[in-house]
C-alpha positions, 0 to 999 in steps of 0.5 A: 627707750623713746621712739626715736632712738628705738627707730635707730635699731634694726629690728633683731640687731640691738646695734644703733645706727646713725644716719649721716649725710649721704643716708638723708640725701637718699632718703629725701630723693627716694621719697620725691621720686616716690611721689613722682612715681605714684604720680606717673602712674595715676595720673601720667603728669604731675598733676600741680603746677610747681614753683618755677624758678624766678631766675629763669623766669626773669632771665631765660638762664637756668639756675644751678638747681634748674631741671631737677624736677623734670630730672627726678620726673624722668627718673620716676618713668625710667629714662635714666639718661633722660635725667641726667641730661636734665640735671646730672650733678644732682642726680648722680649724687642722688644715685651715688649716695642712694648705692652708699646708703643701700651698702651701708644699711646691708654691712650694718645688718650683717655685721653691725658696723656702719661703714658710711661713718668711717669712709666720710671721714677719710674724704678730704674734698676742698670747698674750691672742688665743690665750687668748681663742680657746681659750676661746671654743672651749672655751665652745662645747665646754661649750654642746654636748657637755656633757649637765650642761649640757644639763639645767641649760639643759633643751636636747636633748643632741646624741646625741638 
C-alpha cells in the first residue's frame, strides 16, 4: 500500500475514507483560516499585500467573490457576523461544509461508513438555483461593498 492510499485509512479503523467536495472545501477554507489566525496572532494584520480585484479596481463595483479575504480575516479574529456581512455565500458554504465534514468523519470513525457521499447522491440542485443564489449574493455585495453604488443611493459606506 503506497502512502497516498495509507493516508486515506484512519489509524485503527481499516476502513477507507473517500473525501467528497464538501471535505475539500472545508479543508481549503480551514487552511486559509489557519493562515489568517496565525497572522493575526503574530502580526495583528495581514503582513503582505494581497491581490486586488480587477473588476473592483476598474469599476468600483465588487465581483461575486469580493469580500472573501476580509471575511476570512474577520472569521480568524472571531468576528463571525462581520465575516458573514463581508461574504455571506462563501462563509455560509464554508461553515456548512466544515460541519458536514466533522459529522462525516465522526460517523466514519464510529461506524466505519461515510454518510456524506450517500447524502450528496440524493441532493438534487439545479444549475439555475445555483446561479440565482450567486446572483443574489452578488447583488448584496454590490449594495453592501460598492462605494459607487452607495454614492448613487445616498447611503454611507460601510467603513464610515
